[in-house]
N, C-alpha and C positions, 0 to 999 in steps of 0.2 A: 808772707810780706815780704816786697822788693822796697828795697830805701836807697833813694839816689839823692845826691846834689843839685840845689840849684843854684848854680853862677851866675850872676849879675855882672863881676866886676867894679864893683861900686868903689866909687874915689870918694875917698874920707877927706873930712877937709884935712889941711897941710899935705898930703899925697897928689902924687902924679899919676897920669892916665899907664903910665910904663909900670909904678909900683902895684898900679891894681889889677892888671892883666896878669903879672908874673902871679902874682897871690891866686888870682883865677885860676892859672894854670896847674900850679902847683898844687892847689885841691883837688882838680880832678886827678891829678896822678896819685895823690893820697888816696882818694876814694877808691880806686881800682886795690893800690894796696892793700886796703884796710878792708877790702872782702863786699863792699856794697855793689849794689846792681846797675848804678846808672848815674850820668851826670846829665843835666840840663841845663841848655845856655840862652841867655837871653837877649834880644836884638833892643839896641837904646839910640837913638841920634841925637848929638848937639848938646849934652844932657851929664851933668857926672856923677846921675841916679845910678847908671850902666856905661861903662865907655869902651864895650865889644858892639860895634856898628852893625858885624855879621857874622851871625851865630854860624851859619854855615861855615865861613871861612874859618873860627877857632875852631868848631867841630873838625873839621878835616886835620887840622893841625893835633888834636887830641886824639883820634882815631889810628894816625901815624906813630902816636908816641905811647897807644896803649895794644891790649891784647884782647881783653876780656870782656871789659866794661862796656855797655851799651852809652853812645852819645845822642842827645836830641837837641833840639832847637825847643825852648818856651820862652817866647816863641820868635817864628821868623814872621814880620809883620805883613800880611800878602798887602796889602794896599801900597805898600813902596817896592813892589818887586812886581815884574810882568810874571804872572804863573807859570807859563814856559820854561823861563829861565831860571825860577827856582826850583820846578820838576827836573830839569836837568841837572842842576845842582845835586838834587837830592838823589837820582838815579845815581851820578857821580859815584857819592858817596857811598851808598847802599852797597853796589858791586863792590869797588873796591876794599869795603872793610869785612866785606864776608855775609852782611846783614846785619850790622850792630849798629845803624843809623835809624833815627826816630825823626818825625817832620812833626813838628809843634808849628802850628798856623792860628794866627789872630788878626784879629780886626785892629789893631792899635787903639789911638784915641786920636783927636781931631787936632794934632799938634803939627806944627811948622813942615815937618817931614813931609808931610802932604802936598806942601806948594815945593819945596826942595827938590823931590824927585818926580813930581808931575801928575801923580794921581789926583790929585784935587779932592775937595770936601768929598764929592758925590763919591768916589772910590771908599770912602769910609763909613758914609751915610747909609748907600745903598748897593756899591758891587762886590761887597765880599762875597755871596752866594755863587755870583758868575765867575768870579774868579778861583773860588776852590771848585767848583766844578772842571773849570778846563785845567787846573791843577790836577785833578784825579782824574782826568782823562788820557792825559800826558804819562801818568805812574800805572796806566794800566791798558792803553792801547795801543796798536800797533802805529796810527796813522791818528792826526789828530788834525781838526780846521778848528778856526775861530768864527763862530757863529752868533755872538753875542751883541750887544749894543755897545760895549768898550773896548773886546776883543776882537778884533776880526783881520782874518788870514787865510790862503789857501790850505789844502790838505796838505800836511807834510810827514816826512817818515820819520818817528820816536826814536832818537839813537842817542845816547846806547838805549837798550830798552830796559827797565827797571828790573823786569823779571826774568833777567837772565844771567840768575846767578850760576856757579860754577856746578857741577855734578856734588851733590851732597851739601853743598851749602845753603842753598834754597829752604832743605828739611832739616837742618842743624839752626838756620834763623828762625824756623818756624812762618817764616811770610815768602811770600814771592816778588812781595814790592818794600819799599822801606813803608814802616807802619804810619800812618799820618794821624794825627793826633789834635782837636780843635778847642782852644780857650773858650770858656763859654763864661760869659757874666749876667746873662740874661736868659729868658724864658724863651726868645725869639732865637737867639744863637744855640741853644739846647736844644730845639725841635730841629733845627738846621743841621746840626752834627747826626743827632738820631736818623734823621729820613735817610741817612746815608752809614748809618750804622758805625761812625766815628766816635771813638772814644773820647771823652772831655778831659781838658786840664781844667781844674777848680782854683782859684787864688788863692792866696794865704792871708785875706782879709775875711774869709769866710768861715763860720764855724760849723761843727758838727751837722746840726740842725736844717742850714742853708744848703747846706752841702746833701746832706740825704735827701730833702727836697726836689733838688735838680737831676740824683740822679733817679728818684723815681719819675719824674716829669720826661726825663730820657726814654726810660723803658716802656713806659707810654705812648710816648711818639714812635718809639722804634717798631713796637708791636702793631700800631695802628699803618706804618710803612709797610708791614707786610714781612718783615725780617723775622727769622726762623727762632724759635726761645732760645735754643743753644746759642745765639748772637746776641741775644737780648740778654741775658743771664749770664754770659760770658764777656761782655766788654770791660776791658781793661783800662778804667779811668782813672787817674792822676789825680792825688791830690797836692796841692804847694803849701809850704807851711816852713817855720822856722825850727831851727835846732840848736838850741846851743847846751853842753853838758858840763856839769861841776859837781863837785861831793857834796857842799854847803847846798842847805833846800833854797837860798837867797842868792846864792853866787851869782849864780848863771844869768836871772834876771838883772843884776846888778851892773852885771857886765854891760848886758845889751844896752839898759836904758842910761848907760854913760856915754857908749859911742854910736848909736844906732839914730839917735834925735837930729847930732850932728851933721849924718850923713843924708838922714832923710830930708832935713830942711834945707840943703843948699840943693839937693838932687832934685826933689820935688817945685822948689820957684824957680829952677831952671826952665820948666816947662812953656813953651810958647804956643798959643793955640793960633790955630792958621786963620782964624776969621773972626778973633778979638774977642770972642766969646768969654764970659767970666767963670772960672774955674777955681771953686771953694777947694783947698788943698787940706789935706788931713792935719791935724794936731802934731809934729813929729812926737812928742813923749805920751801922748796920750795912745798911740798909733802903736808905737813901741811895747807898753804896757798891755795891749790888745793883744799883739803876736804872742808877748807870754806868756799870756792867760790862756791862750787855746792850744798852741803848740808845742811840743817836746824840749821845755827850756827847764832846766832843773837835773837833778842826781837822775845816774840811768834807771833806776827802777821809774820814776816818776815819769821819764822819757818815753820808757816802754810801754807804760800804764796808757798814756796819752795815746799813742799810735794804735793800741787796741782797741782803745774806747773809739776813735774815729773809723777803724776797719768795721766794727762792731755795729756802730749807728749807721753808716751810709753803705758798709758793702764793699769800700775801696782798699785795697791791700797792696796800691801803690804810690810811694809817695814820695817829693821832690822836696830837700828840704834846705836852706837857705843857713850856710853854714859860716862864713863869713862877717857875722854882725859886729864881732870885736874890732875890725879894721886892721887887725894884727895878722901877718903871715905864719910866725908858730903856733902863734894863739889859735887859728885857722886849724894848719894843718894838726894839732891835737887835737882839736874840735871834730875834724872827721877822723882820726884815730880811734877816739872812744866811743863814739857810733858804731864804729865797726866791733871794736873788741868789747864794751862793756853794754849796747846797748841791743844791738843784734843777737848776740845770744840769749836773751830775755824774748827773745820774739818768735823763736823755735820750737 
C-alpha cells in the first residue's frame, strides 16, 4: 500500500494565498518526514479552490526540498499547456530529481482558462488525445515533429532526453522516463489511457464501486489494444480521497464539516465557464459529508479499514489523500503525521 498526500493549496475563507501555499509546502515536507510515499499537486487558475497555478513549478520546489518522496502533478491541465513545453519541464524534473517526478495530466474543465491561455473550447472538447500523443512522443523519442490538427512544426531534437538518467538512477527509479498518469472521469478517457497503457488517477468524488468499474473497463480496453497481461495487471492506478484522522469516532467528520463547506463554496462558486454554459455546482455541505463517508475520515483503525476495503474492491494500492481539509497549518501537519504514525502501520 502506497499512501501519499493530495495538495490543492486550498485558500480557506479569511486566508490569503501566501498562507495557503505555505501550508501546502509544509504539508509536503511533513509527508516525507512521516514516511509517506508521495505528494501530488493540483493546478488551478483564477479561483481560491486551489492557488497553485503551476504544479510543475511547485513540484520543482518540493523536489529540491526533499530527498526520498515522489512528487507528482494531479494534474497539469493539458489544454492550458503546449505539450512540448510541458514535456520539457517533466524531463527536467525527472532528470534532476533522480526519477522522483510523476506527470499527471488531465483535460480540466470548460473554464475561462481556455480563453486566457488561448487553447479555446476545442482544446478541451476534442484536442486532448492529440496533445497527449505529442507529449508522450516528446518523453519517448529522440526527435519529434508536430503533425496534428492543432500542433504543427518541423522535426526538432528532444533536449534533454527524459530517458537519460545517470547510470544506476534509472534502475533505482524503476523507469527510463517520468511516469505519466491520466485523470479519468469518463469511459472515453479510460479507454484513451488504456490504449496507451497509462495508469489512471480516479477522483475523490468516486466511490469504490465506480472506481472498480473504471479499472475493469481499463483492463478490457488495454487487452483489446494488445498490451501484454503483465502490463494490464500491473498498472499502478491512483485513487484520490480525503483523510482526516482523529481519536473520537465523529471528531474527524465534525472538523471537516465545519471547515470544508466554506472553502468549497467560495472555491467552486468562483469558477467561470469559457462559453457561459450553466454549471451546477455541488452542495458544499452534502459534498463534504459524502467525502467523509467514502474515505479514511475517523480513527486510525477506521481509516486503515477504508483504505484496505478500497484496495480489495478495486485492486488499487496507491492513494493520494487530501489532508488540508481543516484549513489550519498545525492541524494539517498533525494530520499528516498521524497518517504516517498511526495508519500506515495498520496497512503493512
